[in-house]
N, C-alpha and C positions, 0 to 999 in steps of 0.2 A: 369237860365226864368222861367218863368214861364209864359203860353197864358190863353187867356179867349172867353170867347164866350158868343153871347147872341143874341133870334134869333129878332128878327125885323119886322113890318110889314112896308114893303115900297111902294110905287112907282120908287122909287128915289137910288139903288142899293146904284153908289157915295154918295149919304147925310146922309147914314144911314152910311156906310163905314168913312166917317167923323168923322159926331158927337160921334160915334168912339166912335173916335181916336186922338180926343181930349187935353186928356193925357198921348198921346201912344210915343217912343224915336222912331217908323217903322213901315212902317203900311207895309207890302205884300200884291202887287198885281197879276190876271194872269196876261195874255192876250192872247188873242183871235192873236187879228187882226181885226178885222172882224167891222173899224169903215163909211169904206164907201167909204173914200177915196185909189184910189188908193195912190199904194208907205207909207199907214200908215200904222206905226208897231204894233199899240198901239187902241186895243180898247174905245171906246169914257169913259164908266167907271173908267178907267187906266191913261187916260188920264184928267179925272175931277180933281181923287188921287191926281196923279200929281201935278197941275197947283195947288189948292187950299187945298193942306192937313199942318197942323200947324211943321208933323216930317219930319225927309228922310220915303221915296217911292224907294223901292225896286220892277221891275218890273218885271214876269221873265216870258216867252215865256215858248213852253211849246215844242217839239223839232220835233214835224214834223206839 
């Protein structure tokens, strides 16, 4: 498995992730759950990525 990285300059983290993942097989994102709604366990960026990704998405939450 190879991983790559790139520096992007955008005001929308979700758009940057989705643009970079056009040819990806899997996207892995973290989630802090700060979406602003009670009971929402994913943040807004991870929610947007899950809903619009062209491939599978793995959302990882921290232990704390």
